[in-house]
C-alpha positions as CSV (number, residue, x, y, z in Angstrom):
1,M,22.4,19.6,16.1
2,T,22.4,16.1,17.5
3,T,25.2,13.7,18.4
4,G,24.8,10.7,20.6
5,D,22.6,11.8,23.5
6,F,23.5,15.5,23.1
7,V,21.0,17.8,21.5
8,F,21.7,21.5,21.2
9,D,20.1,24.4,19.3
10,G,19.9,28.1,19.2
11,D,19.0,31.3,17.2
12,G,21.3,34.0,15.8
13,S,24.8,33.8,14.5
14,F,26.4,30.4,14.1
15,P,28.7,29.7,17.1
16,R,32.4,29.4,16.9
17,D,34.1,26.0,16.7
18,D,35.1,26.1,20.3
19,H,31.4,26.1,21.2
20,F,31.1,22.5,20.0
21,K,34.5,21.0,21.0
22,P,33.5,20.2,24.6
23,I,30.5,18.2,23.4
24,F,32.4,16.2,20.7
25,N,35.3,15.6,23.1
26,D,33.1,14.6,26.0
27,D,33.9,11.0,27.2
28,K,30.1,10.3,27.5
29,N,29.7,11.0,23.8
30,N,30.7,7.8,22.1
31,S,28.6,8.4,18.9
32,S,30.3,8.8,15.6
33,I,27.0,10.1,14.0
34,T,25.9,13.7,13.9
35,I,23.0,15.4,12.1
36,G,22.5,19.1,12.0
37,Y,20.1,21.7,10.6
38,L,21.0,25.3,9.7
39,S,18.3,27.6,8.3
40,K,17.7,31.3,7.9
41,R,14.3,30.9,9.6
42,S,13.0,29.1,12.7
43,P,11.9,25.5,12.3
44,R,8.4,25.3,10.9
45,F,7.4,22.2,13.0
46,S,7.6,22.1,16.8
47,S,8.3,18.4,16.6
48,M,11.8,19.1,15.3
49,K,12.7,19.6,19.0
50,E,11.6,16.0,19.9
51,I,12.4,13.9,16.9
52,L,15.6,13.4,15.0
53,A,14.4,14.5,11.6
54,I,15.3,17.2,9.2
55,I,13.7,18.4,6.0
56,D,14.9,20.7,3.3
57,G,11.9,21.6,1.3
58,F,8.2,21.4,2.2
59,L,5.4,18.9,2.9
60,I,2.3,18.5,0.7
61,D,-1.1,16.7,1.0
62,T,-0.9,16.3,4.8
63,D,-4.5,17.0,5.7
64,K,-5.5,13.2,5.7
65,L,-2.4,11.9,7.4
66,H,-4.3,11.3,10.6
67,L,-6.3,8.6,8.7
68,H,-3.2,6.6,7.6
69,P,-3.2,3.0,8.8
70,Y,0.2,3.3,10.4
71,V,-0.2,6.8,12.1
72,G,-0.7,5.1,15.5
73,Q,0.2,7.3,18.4
74,A,1.3,10.1,16.1
75,R,-2.3,10.9,15.2
76,E,-2.4,14.1,17.2
77,K,1.1,15.3,16.4
78,D,2.1,17.8,13.7
79,S,2.6,16.8,10.0
80,L,6.3,16.3,10.2
81,F,6.0,14.0,13.2
82,K,3.3,12.0,11.5
83,I,5.5,11.6,8.4
84,Y,8.6,10.7,10.4
85,Y,6.6,8.2,12.4
86,I,5.0,6.4,9.4
87,F,8.3,6.5,7.5
88,K,10.1,4.8,10.3
89,K,7.3,2.3,10.7
90,L,7.6,1.3,7.0
91,L,11.4,1.4,6.8
92,L,12.5,-0.1,10.1
93,E,9.6,-2.1,11.7
94,R,8.2,-3.5,8.5
95,S,11.5,-3.6,6.5
96,Q,9.9,-2.1,3.4
97,P,12.3,0.6,2.1
98,E,10.5,1.0,-1.2
99,R,7.2,1.6,0.4
100,A,8.9,4.0,2.9
101,C,10.3,6.0,-0.1
102,E,7.0,5.9,-1.9
103,F,5.3,7.3,1.2
104,L,7.7,10.1,1.4
105,D,7.4,10.8,-2.3
106,R,3.6,11.5,-1.8
107,H,4.2,14.1,0.9
108,L,7.7,15.6,0.5
109,R,9.1,18.0,-2.0
110,G,12.8,18.2,-1.2
111,N,14.9,16.0,1.1
112,M,14.5,14.3,4.5
113,I,17.1,13.0,6.9
114,I,16.5,11.0,10.0
115,K,18.7,9.6,12.7
116,E,17.9,6.3,14.4
117,N,20.4,5.1,17.0
118,D,23.7,4.9,15.1
119,D,22.1,5.0,11.6
120,V,21.3,8.0,9.4
121,Y,18.8,7.7,6.5
122,A,18.6,10.4,3.8
123,Y,16.0,10.5,1.1
124,R,15.9,12.7,-2.0
125,E,12.4,12.7,-3.4
126,S,12.0,11.6,-7.0
127,T,11.5,15.0,-8.6
128,G,15.0,16.1,-7.5
129,F,13.4,19.4,-6.2
130,K,16.4,20.1,-3.9
131,P,20.0,19.0,-4.3
132,L,21.3,16.3,-2.0
133,V,24.9,15.1,-2.1
134,K,26.9,12.3,-0.5
135,G,30.7,12.4,0.2
136,R,33.5,10.4,1.6
137,D,37.1,11.1,2.3
138,S,40.1,9.2,0.7
139,R,40.5,7.1,3.9
140,N,36.9,6.1,4.1
141,S,36.8,7.5,7.6
142,L,34.4,10.4,7.0
143,F,31.0,10.1,5.4
144,I,28.7,13.1,4.7
145,V,25.2,13.7,3.4
146,A,24.2,17.3,2.8
147,S,21.7,19.4,1.0
148,E,24.5,21.6,-0.1
149,N,26.5,20.8,-3.2
150,S,29.2,23.4,-2.7
151,L,30.8,21.7,0.3
152,G,33.6,20.3,-1.9
153,T,35.1,23.8,-2.1
154,F,35.8,23.7,1.7
155,L,36.4,19.9,2.2
156,Q,38.8,19.2,-0.6
157,D,39.7,15.7,0.7
158,V,36.1,14.7,0.4
159,N,34.8,13.4,-2.9
160,F,31.1,14.5,-3.4
161,E,28.5,13.2,-5.8
162,D,24.8,13.7,-6.2
163,I,22.3,11.4,-4.6
164,K,20.0,10.6,-7.5
165,P,16.3,11.6,-7.2
166,G,14.3,8.7,-5.6
167,Q,17.3,7.3,-3.7
168,L,17.3,6.4,-0.1
169,L,20.8,6.3,1.5
170,A,21.8,4.7,4.8
171,L,24.9,5.7,6.7
172,N,26.4,3.6,9.5
173,L,29.7,2.5,10.9
174,N,29.5,-1.0,9.4
175,N,28.7,-0.2,5.8
176,G,29.6,3.5,5.4
177,Q,27.2,4.7,2.7
178,E,24.8,2.4,1.1
179,I,21.9,3.0,-1.3
180,I,19.1,0.8,0.1
181,S,16.3,1.8,-2.3
182,S,15.8,3.6,-5.6
183,L,12.5,4.7,-7.0
184,P,12.2,5.2,-10.7
185,I,12.6,8.8,-11.7
186,T,10.0,8.6,-14.4
187,R,7.1,6.6,-13.2
188,T,3.9,5.4,-14.8
189,M,0.6,5.2,-12.9
190,L,-1.8,2.7,-14.3
191,D,-5.4,2.1,-13.1
192,P,-5.4,-1.4,-11.7
193,F,-9.2,-1.6,-12.2
194,E,-8.5,-1.8,-16.0
195,F,-7.1,-5.2,-15.4
196,V,-9.8,-6.2,-12.9
197,R,-12.8,-5.2,-15.0
198,E,-12.8,-2.1,-17.1
199,S,-10.9,-3.5,-20.1
200,H,-12.2,-6.4,-22.1
201,A,-10.8,-9.8,-21.2
202,A,-9.3,-10.1,-24.7
203,A,-7.5,-6.8,-24.5
204,F,-3.8,-6.1,-23.9
205,I,-2.5,-3.2,-21.8
206,N,1.2,-2.3,-22.2
207,G,1.7,-5.7,-23.9
208,K,0.0,-7.6,-21.0
209,S,-3.0,-9.8,-21.7
210,V,-5.9,-8.8,-19.5
211,Y,-7.2,-12.3,-19.4
212,E,-3.9,-13.8,-18.3
213,A,-3.5,-11.1,-15.7
214,R,-6.9,-11.9,-14.3
215,K,-6.0,-15.6,-14.1
216,R,-2.8,-14.7,-12.3
217,M,-4.8,-12.5,-9.8
218,G,-6.7,-15.6,-8.8
219,K,-3.6,-17.7,-8.7
220,T,-1.7,-15.3,-6.4
221,Q,-4.7,-15.0,-4.1
222,A,-5.0,-18.8,-3.9
223,D,-1.3,-19.0,-3.1
224,F,-1.7,-16.4,-0.3
225,L,-4.9,-17.9,1.1
226,G,-4.2,-21.6,0.4
227,K,-3.2,-22.4,4.0
228,E,-5.7,-19.9,5.6
229,I,-9.0,-21.1,4.3
230,N,-10.8,-24.4,3.8
231,I,-13.3,-24.5,1.0
232,E,-14.6,-27.2,-1.4
233,S,-15.6,-25.1,-4.4
234,A,-15.3,-21.5,-5.7
235,F,-17.8,-19.8,-8.0
236,A,-17.4,-16.5,-9.9
237,E,-20.1,-13.9,-9.1
238,P,-20.9,-12.0,-11.3
239,D,-19.6,-13.3,-14.5
240,Y,-16.5,-11.2,-15.1
241,P,-14.3,-12.8,-12.3
242,R,-14.4,-16.1,-14.2
243,P,-10.7,-15.9,-15.2
244,M,-9.8,-15.1,-11.6
245,T,-11.8,-18.1,-10.4
246,L,-10.2,-20.3,-12.9
247,G,-6.7,-19.2,-11.8
248,F,-7.7,-19.5,-8.2
249,S,-9.2,-23.0,-8.5
250,T,-6.1,-24.3,-10.4
251,E,-3.7,-23.1,-7.7
252,Y,-5.9,-23.9,-4.7
253,Q,-6.0,-27.6,-5.7
254,R,-2.3,-27.7,-4.8
255,Y,-3.3,-27.1,-1.2
256,H,-6.5,-29.1,-0.9
257,S,-6.9,-32.2,-3.0
258,N,-10.7,-32.5,-2.2
259,F,-11.4,-29.1,-3.9
260,V,-13.6,-29.4,-6.9
261,T,-13.5,-27.1,-9.9
262,S,-17.1,-26.5,-11.0
263,E,-19.8,-24.0,-11.4
264,G,-22.6,-23.4,-9.0
265,I,-24.0,-20.0,-10.2
266,I,-24.6,-19.6,-13.9
267,N,-25.7,-16.6,-15.9
268,D,-27.9,-17.4,-18.9
269,R,-25.2,-16.6,-21.5
270,Y,-27.7,-17.4,-24.3
271,D,-30.0,-14.6,-23.4
272,D,-29.3,-11.9,-26.0
273,T,-32.2,-9.5,-25.3
274,D,-29.7,-7.1,-23.7
275,H,-26.1,-8.2,-23.6
276,M,-25.2,-5.3,-21.4
277,T,-27.6,-6.3,-18.6
278,D,-25.7,-6.9,-15.4
279,F,-28.0,-7.1,-12.4
280,S,-25.1,-6.6,-10.0
281,E,-25.0,-3.0,-11.1
282,H,-28.5,-2.4,-9.8
283,V,-29.7,-1.8,-6.3
284,S,-30.4,-5.5,-5.6
285,K,-32.1,-6.2,-2.3
286,N,-32.3,-9.8,-3.5
287,K,-34.5,-8.9,-6.4
288,L,-33.1,-11.5,-8.7
289,L,-34.8,-14.2,-6.7
290,A,-37.8,-12.2,-5.4
291,S,-38.8,-10.8,-8.8
292,K,-38.3,-14.1,-10.7
293,K,-36.6,-12.1,-13.5
294,S,-33.2,-13.5,-12.8
295,L,-30.8,-14.5,-15.5
296,K,-28.8,-16.4,-12.9
297,F,-29.3,-20.1,-12.0
298,V,-28.1,-21.8,-8.8
299,L,-27.0,-25.5,-9.1
300,K,-28.0,-26.8,-5.6
301,G,-26.1,-30.0,-6.2
302,S,-22.8,-28.1,-6.2
303,I,-23.7,-26.1,-3.2
304,T,-25.8,-28.0,-0.6
305,G,-23.7,-29.0,2.4
306,K,-20.5,-27.6,0.8
307,K,-18.0,-25.0,2.0
308,I,-18.3,-22.4,-0.8
309,A,-16.2,-19.5,-1.9
310,S,-17.8,-16.7,-3.9
311,I,-15.1,-14.9,-6.0
312,Q,-16.2,-11.3,-6.3
313,G,-14.5,-8.8,-8.6
314,T,-15.1,-5.9,-6.3
315,I,-17.2,-5.0,-3.3
316,Q,-18.7,-1.5,-3.8
317,T,-22.0,-1.0,-2.1
318,G,-22.1,-4.6,-0.9
319,D,-25.5,-5.4,-2.5
320,T,-24.1,-8.0,-4.9
321,V,-22.3,-9.8,-2.1
322,K,-25.4,-9.8,0.1
323,E,-27.4,-11.1,-2.8
324,S,-24.9,-13.9,-3.4
325,V,-24.9,-14.8,0.3
326,Y,-28.7,-14.9,0.3
327,Y,-29.1,-17.4,-2.5
328,L,-26.1,-19.5,-1.5
329,R,-27.6,-19.8,2.0
330,K,-30.9,-20.7,0.5
331,A,-29.3,-23.4,-1.5
332,G,-27.9,-24.9,1.6
333,A,-24.2,-23.9,1.6
334,K,-22.4,-25.0,4.8
335,S,-20.2,-21.9,4.9
336,I,-19.6,-18.9,2.6
337,T,-16.2,-17.3,2.1
338,V,-16.1,-14.2,-0.1
339,I,-12.8,-13.6,-1.9
340,V,-12.5,-10.2,-3.6
341,S,-10.2,-9.8,-6.6
342,Y,-9.8,-6.1,-6.1
343,V,-8.5,-4.0,-3.1
344,P,-11.0,-2.3,-0.7
345,T,-13.1,0.3,-2.6
346,V,-13.3,3.5,-0.6
347,D,-13.2,6.1,-3.4
348,G,-15.4,6.1,-6.4
349,R,-12.5,7.0,-8.7
350,Q,-11.2,3.5,-8.0
351,V,-14.0,1.9,-10.1
352,G,-14.6,4.7,-12.6
353,L,-17.5,6.1,-10.5
354,Y,-18.1,9.7,-9.6
355,T,-20.6,9.0,-6.9
356,H,-20.8,9.7,-3.1
357,N,-18.1,7.8,-1.4
358,R,-20.4,7.3,1.6
359,D,-22.3,4.8,-0.5
360,L,-19.3,2.5,-0.7
361,I,-19.5,-0.1,2.1
362,A,-15.8,0.1,3.1
363,H,-15.6,3.9,3.1
364,K,-16.7,4.4,6.7
365,Y,-13.8,2.4,7.9
366,V,-11.2,4.8,6.4
367,G,-8.8,5.8,9.2
368,T,-10.4,3.4,11.7
369,V,-8.9,0.0,10.9
370,P,-5.2,-0.8,10.9
371,S,-5.1,-3.8,8.6
372,I,-7.0,-5.6,5.9
373,E,-7.7,-8.4,8.4
374,A,-9.7,-6.0,10.5
375,L,-11.6,-4.6,7.6
376,N,-12.4,-8.2,6.4
377,Q,-14.1,-8.9,9.7
378,Y,-16.3,-5.8,9.6
379,I,-17.4,-6.4,6.0
380,A,-18.1,-10.1,6.6
381,K,-20.4,-9.1,9.5
382,E,-22.2,-6.5,7.3
383,T,-22.7,-8.8,4.3
384,G,-23.6,-12.0,6.2
385,A,-20.7,-14.0,4.9
386,D,-18.7,-16.3,7.2
387,S,-15.5,-14.6,6.1
388,V,-14.3,-12.0,3.6
389,F,-10.8,-11.7,2.1
390,Y,-10.0,-8.5,0.2
391,N,-7.0,-8.4,-2.2
392,S,-4.1,-6.3,-1.1
393,P,-2.1,-3.9,-3.4
394,Y,0.9,-6.1,-3.1
395,I,-0.9,-9.3,-4.1
396,L,-2.9,-7.6,-6.8
397,S,0.2,-6.0,-8.4
398,K,1.9,-9.4,-8.2
399,G,-1.0,-10.9,-10.1
400,I,-1.1,-8.2,-12.7
401,G,2.7,-8.4,-13.1
402,I,3.3,-4.7,-12.5
403,S,5.1,-3.1,-9.7
404,E,3.0,-1.6,-6.9
405,Q,4.7,1.7,-7.6
406,E,3.2,1.8,-11.1
407,L,-0.4,1.3,-10.0
408,W,-2.6,4.0,-8.6
409,F,-4.5,3.5,-5.3
410,P,-5.9,6.1,-2.9
411,E,-3.3,6.5,-0.2
412,W,-5.2,4.8,2.6
413,V,-5.7,1.8,0.4
414,R,-2.1,1.8,-0.8
415,F,-0.7,1.4,2.6
416,L,-3.4,-0.9,4.1
417,D,-2.0,-4.4,4.1
418,Y,-2.3,-7.8,5.7
419,E,-0.4,-7.9,9.0
420,A,1.1,-11.2,8.0
421,H,2.7,-9.7,4.8
């Protein structure tokens, strides 16, 4: 049990009331917040003695927590400590209660309560696996959260009601009880890559036009990067990011009036010998230029001496980007910025591939970079571009027009973000 700066615990029979009175009546204890944990078995995590966190239930999928972008100094701690640390980082430092709840939902089956200074936060995960109730007395002078729904039998002046699954409750002296986040109980999980590439541009998914979603992806990226980058033209590479490039170009002109909407890399769209041919799917090594079998044409007049952005749908092995950089440099581009419509690809399932993850250029950075900015710098160096800008889950979901919570990403990618966001 913890109240103010006092922490006390023990095994065996529960003490009599007079055991606690000296602590609660102590003049040095000016706290009105108390949390406690009573169990038939000893705490499963040693960290419960050093952090103000309680769980009723169990933790799942904890083996990769040490790779989480926000694990920081908790990397070597036990699973509960890691989850407590990351949850606090998302909730309090980054002020992202929905993300904090989503993170807990990935790893918790049951409830979790933490104390931070004079605030208590209680979360009931979205399956409702364990009961969690909140109560207040008729004078609004006593507020309780408990994983025990029979308390009303003993505290008849307290009105109890269930905390709904997926709700995060805050308790403090100023606001009493306040629901600060609610995850949907029934959640869909869509594959965002369907909007990026997998589905045909003319298709609709859940009533949403894929083509319009792709244009919005470009628009939201331009809105995010408009003040960060200085380019004169942007070209789609390969062909399928053309809607993203159109949306990007239209929005980017609002920030830079000298930006020119044009094409600089053209696929021969009239070649019908094999309409499925997409050289970007092959191991490239610049073969499009070296083999003289390219279906792509570079318009030097649109490139020479210009600051160019290459809009890439994804970066997987990195071969297509290296190829683009090669022939843009050869055409005399002054600088090359690579803008990626998709989030970092570190798991083949993200792009419908069942291949070795080690072949994906970003995979080796899992657990070693804390932000997308850092990853951008590494990938730019590897591909030869002047700069690289991946999309983030937040910006991508905004472009698609679907909540982040309804899109599937591997966990490391889901919580990797721009520091500025």
